[in-house]
N, C-alpha and C positions, 0 to 999 in steps of 0.2 A: 451470525454465520461463524462455524467453527471447521473449517476446512484447513489442510495442511498447504501451507505457501511452497510454490514451485522453487526450487533451487535454480538460480542463474549466476552467469558471471557478471552481468550489469543489466542495467534496465532494459528491456526488450522495446525495439522500435513502435511494436504493436503486439496484440496479444497473440501467441501462437495457438490458441484454440479457437479465437472467433475472429480474429484480426481487428478488434475494437482498440480504442486508444488507451494506452496504458497510463495510468496516472502517479503521481507521488503521493504516498500517504504520510500524513502529519499527525505526530502524537502530541499531547499535551492542551493547554487552552490556547486556541487560535484568537488572534487578535489582529487589528487592522487590516494589512494585505492580504493576511491568510484568510481571514473572513471573506472579504471580496473574491479572492480566487475560489475559494468553495462555492461561493454563491454564482459564479460565472462556470461552474462545473470543471475548473481547472486542477482540484486535488481532493483528495478523500480524508477524511477527518478519521483518525483511527482511535480517539479516546485517550484516556490518561493512564489507564492500568496497563502496564508492560509484563508479558509473560517471559520467561526464562528458562533455560533448560537446567540440569544439573551442574552443567560448567560455566553458566552464567551468559549463555549465548542467547541472544533475542529470539523468540519464535514468532515475532511480529512481522507482519509483511513490509517489505520497503514500497512496494508498488501494487496497484491493483487495477485490473481493467474495469473500465467504465461500463463496458456492455455486457460482459458475462460474471463479472465479479472475480474471475481468477486472481490469485493472489501470488506474488513472486516474493522472492527473499534473496539477497546476495550472499552467495556462499563464500 
C-alpha cells in the first residue's frame, strides 16, 4: 500500500473517513508486549524501512485506521 498519509495535528479519536478505530503504527522489530498488542489488534506493524523526504522528514504514517487503512502523519 503506497498512499500518502493525511497530515493531522494529533492522533484522531476515530477515522474521519470511515469512523473506524485509529491505531498507532510501530516501526522496527516488535518484541514482547508489542507482539502481544499486535496479536490483539491494538497496533499496526509498519516494518523496518523508514522513508524520508529531501529535508529528512519522515514520510511514514504515525497512525492508521484499522477499518479502511487510511494513514495519518503528525505535521
